[in-house]
C-alpha positions in Angstrom: -9.6 -25.1 -2.9 -11.1 -22.3 -5.0 -8.7 -19.7 -6.2 -8.5 -16.9 -8.8 -5.7 -17.8 -11.2 -3.6 -15.4 -13.3 -2.7 -17.0 -16.6 -1.2 -14.0 -18.3 -1.7 -10.3 -19.1 -4.8 -8.9 -20.8 -7.1 -11.7 -19.7 -9.4 -12.0 -16.7 -8.5 -14.0 -13.7 -10.1 -17.5 -13.7 -11.8 -18.8 -10.6 -11.2 -22.6 -10.5 -10.1 -25.5 -8.4 -6.4 -25.4 -7.3 -4.5 -27.9 -5.1 -4.6 -27.1 -1.4 -1.2 -25.8 -0.2 0.7 -27.8 2.5 2.8 -26.0 5.1 6.4 -26.9 5.6 7.9 -27.5 9.1 8.3 -23.7 9.7 5.1 -22.5 8.0 1.5 -22.1 8.8 -1.6 -22.7 6.7 -4.1 -19.8 6.8 -7.7 -19.9 5.8 -8.0 -16.6 4.1 -10.7 -14.3 5.4 -10.2 -11.4 3.0 -7.6 -10.0 0.6 -7.4 -6.4 -0.6 -7.5 -5.5 -4.3 -4.4 -3.5 -5.3 -3.2 -1.6 -8.3 -0.1 -3.8 -8.2 -2.3 -6.6 -9.5 -3.4 -4.4 -12.4 0.2 -3.8 -13.4 0.5 -7.6 -14.0 -3.0 -8.0 -15.5 -3.3 -4.8 -17.6 0.2 -3.5 -18.2 2.3 -6.6 -18.8 4.6 -6.1 -15.8 6.1 -9.6 -15.4 5.6 -11.6 -12.2 8.7 -13.2 -10.7 7.0 -16.6 -10.8 5.7 -17.4 -14.2 1.9 -17.9 -14.6 -0.2 -19.7 -13.7 -0.1 -17.9 -10.4 -2.5 -16.8 -7.6 -2.3 -13.1 -7.1 -3.2 -11.1 -4.0 -0.8 -9.8 -1.3 -3.0 -8.0 1.3 -4.5 -10.7 3.4 -5.9 -11.7 6.8 -7.1 -15.1 8.0 -7.3 -17.7 10.6 -4.6 -20.3 11.2 -5.8 -23.7 10.0 -2.6 -25.8 10.5 0.9 -25.3 11.8 4.2 -26.9 10.8 5.9 -29.3 13.2 8.5 -26.7 14.2 6.0 -23.8 14.8 5.4 -23.1 18.5 4.5 -19.4 18.7 1.3 -19.7 16.7 -1.7 -21.9 17.3 -4.5 -23.2 15.2 -7.4 -20.7 15.4 -5.2 -17.6 15.8 -6.2 -14.5 13.8 -3.3 -13.3 11.7 -2.2 -10.6 9.3 0.1 -11.5 6.4 2.7 -8.9 5.3 2.9 -8.2 1.6 6.6 -8.9 1.4 8.7 -11.7 3.0 12.3 -10.7 3.7 15.2 -13.2 3.8 16.6 -11.8 7.1 20.3 -12.3 6.2 21.2 -9.9 3.3 22.8 -6.5 3.8 19.5 -4.7 3.6 17.9 -6.9 6.2 21.0 -6.8 8.5 20.9 -3.0 8.5 17.2 -2.7 9.3 15.8 -2.2 5.8 14.0 -5.5 5.3 11.5 -3.8 3.1 14.1 -3.6 0.3 15.5 -7.0 1.0 17.8 -8.2 -1.8 16.0 -11.6 -1.9 12.5 -10.5 -0.9 9.5 -12.7 -1.9 6.1 -11.2 -2.4 2.8 -12.9 -2.2 1.1 -12.9 -5.7 4.5 -12.3 -7.4 7.3 -14.6 -6.2 4.9 -17.1 -4.6 1.2 -17.8 -4.7 -0.9 -15.1 -3.1 -4.2 -14.8 -1.3 -7.0 -14.7 -3.9 -7.7 -18.2 -2.6 -9.3 -20.0 0.2 -6.0 -21.0 1.7 -2.4 -19.8 1.7 0.9 -20.8 3.4 3.2 -18.4 5.0 6.4 -18.5 7.1 5.4 -18.5 10.8 8.1 -15.9 11.6 6.7 -13.3 9.2 3.0 -13.1 10.2 1.5 -10.8 12.8 -1.4 -11.5 15.3 -4.5 -9.4 14.6 -6.2 -8.2 17.7 -9.9 -9.1 18.3 -10.8 -5.4 18.2 -9.9 -5.3 14.4 -12.3 -7.0 12.0 -10.7 -9.7 9.8 -12.2 -8.4 6.6 -11.4 -4.7 6.7 -8.2 -5.4 8.6 -6.7 -7.0 5.6 -5.8 -3.6 4.1 -3.3 -3.0 6.9 -1.0 -5.5 5.1 -0.2 -2.9 2.4 -2.5 0.0 1.9 -2.0 1.2 5.5 1.6 0.0 6.3 3.1 1.3 3.1 1.9 4.9 3.8 3.2 4.6 7.4 6.7 3.8 6.2 6.5 6.6 3.5 5.5 9.2 6.1 7.6 8.2 9.1 10.8 6.7 7.6 11.1 8.3 4.2 9.4 11.6 4.3 10.3 12.0 8.0 7.3 14.4 8.6 7.7 16.5 11.7 5.2 18.7 13.5 4.4 21.8 11.4 5.8 20.5 8.1 3.7 21.4 5.1 3.0 18.2 3.2 1.5 17.9 -0.2 -0.1 14.5 -0.9 -0.7 13.7 -4.6 -3.4 11.2 -5.1 -6.2 10.3 -2.6 -6.9 6.7 -3.4 -6.5 3.9 -0.9 -2.8 4.6 -0.4 -2.9 8.4 -0.6 -5.6 8.7 2.0 -3.6 6.8 4.4 -0.6 9.0 3.7 -2.9 11.9 4.6 -3.9 10.1 7.9 -0.3 9.4 8.9 1.0 12.9 7.9 -1.7 14.5 10.0 -0.9 12.1 12.9 2.8 13.1 12.6 1.8 16.8 13.0 2.0 17.7 9.3 -0.1 20.4 7.7 -1.6 18.4 4.9 -2.6 19.7 1.4 -4.3 16.9 -0.6 -4.4 16.9 -4.4 -6.7 14.9 -6.6 -9.1 15.4 -9.5 -12.0 13.6 -7.8 -14.0 15.8 -5.5 -15.3 12.8 -3.5 -11.8 11.7 -2.7 -10.9 15.2 -1.7 -13.8 15.2 0.7 -12.5 12.0 2.3 -9.0 13.7 2.6 -10.6 16.5 4.6 -12.4 14.1 6.8 -9.1 12.2 7.5 -7.1 15.3 8.4 -6.2 17.4 5.4 -6.1 21.1 6.1 -6.7 22.1 2.5 -7.4 20.3 -0.8 -6.6 21.2 -4.4 -8.3 19.9 -7.6 -5.9 20.5 -10.5 -8.8 20.8 -12.9 -9.8 24.0 -11.0 -6.4 25.5 -10.9 -5.6 27.0 -14.3 -2.4 28.6 -13.0 -1.2 25.2 -11.7 -1.0 23.3 -8.4 2.4 24.7 -7.5 1.0 28.3 -7.5 -1.9 27.1 -5.3 0.5 25.5 -2.9 2.6 28.6 -2.6 -0.5 30.6 -1.8 -1.4 28.1 1.0 2.2 28.2 2.4 2.8 32.0 2.5 4.7 31.9 -0.8 7.3 29.4 0.5 6.2 26.1 -1.1 5.8 22.8 0.6 8.4 21.2 2.9 7.5 17.7 1.6 5.6 16.3 -1.4 4.5 12.6 -1.4 3.4 11.2 -4.8 1.0 8.2 -4.4 -0.3 7.8 -7.9 2.6 6.4 -10.0 2.5 8.9 -12.9 5.7 10.7 -14.2 3.6 13.8 -14.8 2.3 14.0 -11.2 5.8 13.2 -9.9 7.2 16.2 -11.8 4.3 18.3 -10.7 4.7 17.3 -7.0 8.4 18.3 -7.3 7.4 21.7 -8.5 5.4 22.4 -5.3 8.4 22.2 -3.0 10.3 25.0 -1.4 14.2 25.1 -1.7 15.6 22.2 0.3 12.3 20.4 0.0 11.8 16.6 -0.2 9.9 14.6 -2.8 8.9 11.0 -1.8 7.8 8.7 -4.5 5.4 6.0 -3.4 3.5 5.3 -6.6 5.0 2.9 -9.1 5.8 3.6 -12.7 8.3 2.0 -15.1 8.6 5.3 -17.0 11.4 7.9 -16.8 10.7 11.2 -14.9 12.3 14.4 -16.1 13.4 16.7 -13.3 15.5 19.8 -13.4 19.0 18.6 -12.3 20.1 22.2 -11.7 17.4 22.8 -9.2 18.1 19.5 -7.5 21.8 20.6 -7.0 21.5 24.3 -6.5 18.5 24.2 -4.1 19.6 21.0 -2.4 16.4 19.2 -3.2 15.9 15.6 -2.0 14.2 12.8 -3.9 13.5 9.6 -2.1 11.7 6.4 -3.1 9.5 4.5 -0.7 8.6 0.8 -0.8 6.4 -1.2 1.5 7.1 -1.3 5.2 9.6 -2.8 7.6 8.5 -5.7 9.7 9.3 -3.9 12.9 6.7 -1.3 12.0 3.7 -3.6 11.5 2.9 -4.0 15.2 3.0 -0.2 15.6 0.5 0.3 12.8 -1.8 -2.5 14.1 -1.8 -0.8 17.5 -2.6 2.6 16.0 -5.6 0.9 14.2 -6.6 -1.0 17.3 -6.7 2.1 19.5 -8.6 4.2 16.9 -5.7 6.6 16.2 -6.2 5.8 12.5 -9.2 4.7 10.5 -9.3 1.4 8.8 -12.8 0.0 8.6 -14.3 3.0 6.9 -11.7 2.9 4.1 -13.1 -0.4 2.8 -15.9 0.8 0.5 -16.7 -2.4 -1.4 -16.6 -6.1 -0.9 -16.6 -8.8 -3.5 -16.8 -12.6 -3.4 -14.0 -14.6 -5.0 -16.3 -15.3 -8.0 -16.8 -11.5 -8.4 -13.1 -10.7 -8.3 -13.0 -9.4 -11.9 -15.8 -7.0 -11.2 -13.8 -5.9 -8.2 -10.8 -5.2 -10.3 -13.0 -3.1 -12.6 -13.8 -0.8 -9.7 -10.1 -0.4 -9.2 -9.5 0.4 -12.8 -12.3 3.0 -12.8 -11.2 4.6 -9.5 -14.4 4.0 -7.7 -14.5 4.0 -3.9 -11.4 4.0 -1.7 -10.5 0.3 -1.2 -12.2 -2.9 -2.3 -11.6 -6.3 -0.8 -12.3 -9.9 -1.8 -14.0 -11.8 0.9 -13.8 -15.6 1.1 -17.1 -17.1 2.1 
């Protein structure tokens, strides 16, 4: 099969022949339809973040496809079924999994990190972990549900716990941040979107933001602008979807006393926050990673019934041979979400 291979940091992916994977007795073989391009891949390629499995490795963790073969013990899935592959595979038996927090499984495996991913014509996956994709959802655009849509759902519902009437500041209106906007609006939040790109702020308004802020146009700072929009109180919740210590600190500054900061963006750098304010004002700081398996069918149904937008968020498609050009669009912040389509 053809696949885009990661050989190490600071070098382009190489599209070449790779052995076809073979499913074990409890796995399925999926012919990949599409796989979303994600900033996580750039952490490996550009920033030297090590993968759990040493290269060479196939990246890609946001995939849909059609079942091509099933293992001998698989009965609930048939050849020809349309499926969505979750980004992370939980073990099902550790303390986190047993307490309903499979998204932070102590032994999790991630496609394109612990095991080969979906920038390839074929991929194997445990049958127990995949989800059927309804006919109403397109295979290509539907692939972003695997991460760029489900991760924001978990952040908004389970970590931010947005309630009707909550003022919610969303930092970053890329592929993840815009879906945070969608879900915060769906939960009844009054959403204030923050980004330096006017085009992305326009998308945020279309997807449900009540107000937008461009930090470049706020010399007095975003926190002051947020207070003006919240009758001087500050936001109930701030969700950072960029992964920058500076914007995490800035997001924290927009909160009212007793407010909650939820960090969705990844960074390996330290963040300096005022500990006195955290204690004296009972501030909350929460991390948010991925999505629990139990929530995937709910997100898929929200997309199927049109309660959230998915298709319009895919603004560029690339063939497997064009994957490095696709990664360049990600680096440059162009569009909302790009996907690699297997022809």
